[in-house]
C-alpha positions in Angstrom: -40.4 31.9 -4.9 -42.6 34.8 -5.1 -40.8 38.0 -6.6 -41.1 40.3 -3.9 -39.1 37.9 -1.9 -36.3 37.6 -4.5 -36.2 41.1 -4.8 -35.3 41.2 -1.4 -32.5 38.9 -1.2 -31.4 40.7 -4.0 -31.3 44.1 -2.2 -29.6 42.0 0.7 -27.0 40.8 -1.3 -26.2 43.9 -2.8 -25.9 45.5 0.3 -23.5 42.3 1.4 -21.3 42.7 -1.6 -21.2 46.6 -0.9 -19.9 45.9 2.5 -18.0 43.5 1.3 -16.0 45.7 -0.8 -15.5 48.7 1.3 -13.3 46.3 3.9 -11.0 44.6 0.8 -10.6 48.2 -0.4 -10.2 50.2 2.3 -7.2 48.8 3.4 -5.2 50.9 0.9 -1.3 49.3 1.9 -2.5 45.9 0.8 -2.4 47.0 -2.9 -0.2 50.6 -3.1 3.2 50.7 -2.6 5.2 53.1 -0.8 4.8 55.7 -3.4 1.5 55.5 -3.5 1.2 53.8 -7.1 -1.1 50.5 -7.7 0.5 47.7 -7.2 -1.5 44.7 -9.3 -1.3 42.8 -12.7 -4.2 44.0 -13.9 -3.1 47.6 -14.3 -4.5 48.3 -17.6 -4.5 52.4 -17.3 -2.5 52.8 -20.7 0.0 54.5 -19.0 3.9 52.1 -18.2 4.3 51.8 -14.6 
């Protein structure tokens, strides 16, 4: 493939990935409990939960 075409594809892929992240992270109720704290197993912020 041509380098310019690869760059275009990469830019499009990054745009799609950004849109996916917005969709996933915009639903706050899916990863916060009723007190507003993050609910997840990979919480490594150094503070006890």
